[in-house]
C-alpha positions in Angstrom: 42.0 221.0 102.9 45.4 222.1 104.2 47.0 224.7 101.9 50.2 225.6 103.8 53.3 223.4 103.8 53.3 223.0 107.5 49.9 221.4 107.3 51.0 219.3 104.4 54.0 218.1 106.4 51.8 217.2 109.4 49.5 215.3 107.1 52.4 213.4 105.5 53.8 212.6 109.0 50.4 211.4 110.2 49.9 209.3 107.1 53.4 207.7 107.4 52.7 206.9 111.1 49.4 205.3 110.1 51.0 203.2 107.5 53.8 202.4 109.9 51.3 201.1 112.5 50.0 198.7 109.9 53.5 197.4 109.2 54.3 197.2 112.9 51.3 195.0 113.5 52.2 192.6 110.7 55.8 192.6 111.9 54.6 191.4 115.3 51.9 189.0 114.2 53.5 187.6 111.0 52.6 187.9 107.4 52.3 185.6 104.4 54.8 186.6 101.7 53.9 186.2 98.0 55.9 186.7 94.8 54.8 188.5 91.8 55.6 185.7 89.3 51.9 185.2 88.5 51.9 188.7 86.9 55.3 188.4 85.2 57.5 189.2 88.2 60.3 187.2 89.8 60.1 184.8 92.7 62.3 187.3 94.7 60.1 190.3 93.9 57.8 190.0 96.8 54.5 191.6 98.0 52.3 191.0 101.1 49.1 192.1 102.7 51.1 194.5 104.8 52.1 196.5 101.7 48.5 196.6 100.4 46.9 197.5 103.8 49.5 200.2 104.6 48.9 201.9 101.2 45.2 201.7 101.7 45.4 203.4 105.1 47.7 206.1 103.9 45.7 206.8 100.7 42.4 206.9 102.6 43.8 209.3 105.2 45.1 211.7 102.6 42.1 211.4 100.3 39.7 212.2 103.2 41.5 215.5 103.9 42.6 216.4 100.4 39.9 214.8 98.1 41.1 216.8 95.1 44.7 215.7 95.3 46.1 212.9 93.1 47.7 209.8 94.6 50.5 207.6 93.1 51.6 204.5 94.9 53.6 201.3 94.4 50.6 198.9 94.7 48.7 199.9 91.6 47.8 203.4 92.7 48.0 205.5 89.6 47.9 209.3 89.8 48.1 212.1 87.3 51.8 213.1 87.3 50.9 216.5 85.8 48.4 217.4 88.6 48.9 220.5 90.7 48.8 218.4 93.9 50.3 214.9 93.8 51.2 212.5 96.6 53.8 209.7 95.9 53.5 206.8 98.3 55.7 203.8 99.0 53.8 201.9 101.7 56.7 199.5 102.4 60.1 200.2 100.9 62.3 197.2 101.7 59.8 194.4 101.4 62.4 191.7 101.4 63.9 193.0 104.6 60.4 193.2 106.2 59.4 189.7 105.2 62.7 188.2 106.4 62.4 190.2 109.7 65.2 192.5 109.1 64.2 195.8 110.9 65.4 198.1 108.1 62.4 199.2 105.9 60.4 202.3 105.6 57.2 204.1 104.7 58.0 206.9 102.2 55.6 209.7 101.4 56.2 212.8 99.2 54.0 215.7 98.2 54.6 217.3 94.8 53.3 220.7 93.9 53.2 221.3 90.1 55.7 218.6 89.5 58.2 219.7 92.2 58.9 217.7 95.3 57.9 220.0 98.1 57.4 217.8 101.3 58.9 214.5 102.1 58.7 212.0 105.0 60.6 208.7 105.4 59.8 206.6 108.5 61.3 203.4 109.8 58.3 202.1 111.9 60.5 199.7 113.9 63.2 202.1 115.1 61.1 205.2 114.9 63.7 207.1 112.8 61.9 209.8 110.9 63.4 211.9 108.2 61.5 215.0 106.9 62.0 217.8 104.5 60.1 220.9 103.3 61.3 222.7 100.2 63.4 225.7 101.3 63.3 224.7 105.0 66.0 222.1 105.3 66.0 218.4 106.2 65.6 216.8 109.6 66.1 213.5 111.4 63.8 213.1 114.4 63.4 216.9 114.4 67.1 217.8 114.3 68.6 219.4 111.2 70.9 217.1 109.1 73.5 217.9 106.5 75.4 215.8 104.0 79.0 214.8 104.5 81.8 217.3 103.8 84.0 214.7 102.0 85.8 215.8 98.8 87.7 212.5 98.0 86.1 209.1 97.4 88.9 207.6 99.4 87.3 209.1 102.6 83.8 207.9 101.9 81.4 205.0 102.5 79.2 204.3 99.5 75.7 202.8 99.4 74.2 200.9 96.5 71.2 198.9 95.5 70.3 196.1 93.1 67.3 196.1 90.9 65.4 192.8 90.5 67.2 192.2 87.1 69.9 189.7 87.8 71.4 189.9 84.4 73.1 192.8 82.6 71.9 195.4 85.2 73.5 193.4 88.1 76.7 193.1 86.1 76.7 196.9 85.5 76.2 197.4 89.3 79.0 195.1 90.2 81.3 196.8 87.7 80.6 200.2 89.2 81.2 198.8 92.7 84.6 197.4 91.5 85.4 200.9 90.1 84.4 202.6 93.4 86.7 200.2 95.3 89.5 201.1 92.9 89.2 204.6 94.2 89.9 203.3 97.7 86.5 204.0 99.2 86.1 202.9 102.8 83.5 200.3 101.8 80.2 199.5 100.1 76.9 199.0 101.9 73.8 197.4 100.5 70.9 197.7 102.9 68.0 197.1 100.6 65.8 200.1 101.3 66.5 203.0 98.9 64.4 205.5 100.8 66.6 205.1 103.9 69.7 204.9 101.8 69.0 208.4 100.5 68.4 209.5 104.0 71.8 208.1 104.9 73.3 210.4 102.3 71.3 213.3 103.7 72.6 212.7 107.2 76.2 212.2 106.2 76.5 208.4 106.8 77.0 207.7 103.1 79.1 209.9 100.9 77.2 208.6 97.9 74.5 206.2 96.9 73.5 204.7 93.5 71.1 202.3 92.0 70.5 201.6 88.3 66.7 201.3 88.5 64.3 202.7 91.0 60.6 203.6 90.8 59.5 207.1 91.6 58.0 206.2 94.9 61.4 204.8 96.0 63.1 208.1 95.6 60.4 210.8 95.7 60.7 211.7 99.4 64.4 210.9 99.6 65.1 213.2 96.7 63.9 216.2 98.6 65.5 215.1 101.8 68.9 214.9 100.1 68.6 218.3 98.4 67.4 220.0 101.5 70.4 218.5 103.4 72.7 220.2 100.9 73.3 217.1 98.7 73.0 216.5 95.0 70.8 213.9 93.3 70.1 213.0 89.7 69.9 209.9 87.6 73.2 208.0 87.3 74.1 209.8 84.1 73.6 213.3 85.6 70.1 214.0 84.3 67.3 215.5 86.5 64.9 213.0 88.1 61.3 213.0 87.1 58.3 210.8 88.0 59.4 207.8 85.9 61.5 204.7 86.8 65.1 205.9 86.7 68.6 205.2 87.8 69.6 207.4 90.8 72.8 208.9 92.1 72.8 210.9 95.3 75.9 212.3 97.1 77.4 215.1 99.1 78.4 218.0 96.9 82.1 217.3 97.1 81.8 213.7 95.7 79.2 214.1 93.1 81.3 214.6 90.0 83.7 211.7 90.9 80.8 209.4 91.7 78.9 210.4 88.5 82.0 209.6 86.4 81.8 206.0 87.7 78.0 205.5 87.6 77.7 207.0 84.1 80.6 204.9 82.8 78.9 201.7 83.9 75.3 202.7 83.3 73.3 199.9 81.6 72.2 200.7 78.1 
């Protein structure tokens, strides 16, 4: 079993690549999309065999090397969040993009040690873009160090956002926050549909800030570490620390955090 963080990172990268190979195969060969309405979901909340197989490959690879580690994943993979060693897996972040053949989606894998995000990997298997972070060792994009933007005024920033599947009050809150951001003369809003890569866009300085009012822990587990190791700030959209529960998320470069938080907190859904 690997015990040092360099070995953990190599395992996370290998697992992400293995999951990415599965997604790439389905991307080329086609995949049948299904909605989750049969289990209380919405017709636009989609899943496919690609998600399930990618997670299975990732989980098996990690479990074979680290059999005493816990695994948490989007597709009904439940792990002990209080375990010393916990892997948090999103086998396909950006399912709607994937199923509509938009080449912007990711495999996201994080390793938590005693509840703290310690290693993170986010991979776009189509473009090959890979973001990594190890606690205390910085964040990288394709092996090169990245840092958040240096902006100090919202009027100089591009802001990313996401929408949860709720198309009622939560969507109205998101739209109100977007309107408020525009009132501060931001350069624009971008909604790309893949939170893991959106967080990496903050880490690499493309976005000055990103927010979404509900994400699952596997959506932000790896990206959270990548943002902080790139010098950014991340919390829920009210300013509270993130845990391993569904949560709102705000990530930004340091110089914009307080201004962005004022907006996201004001419009936060009850």
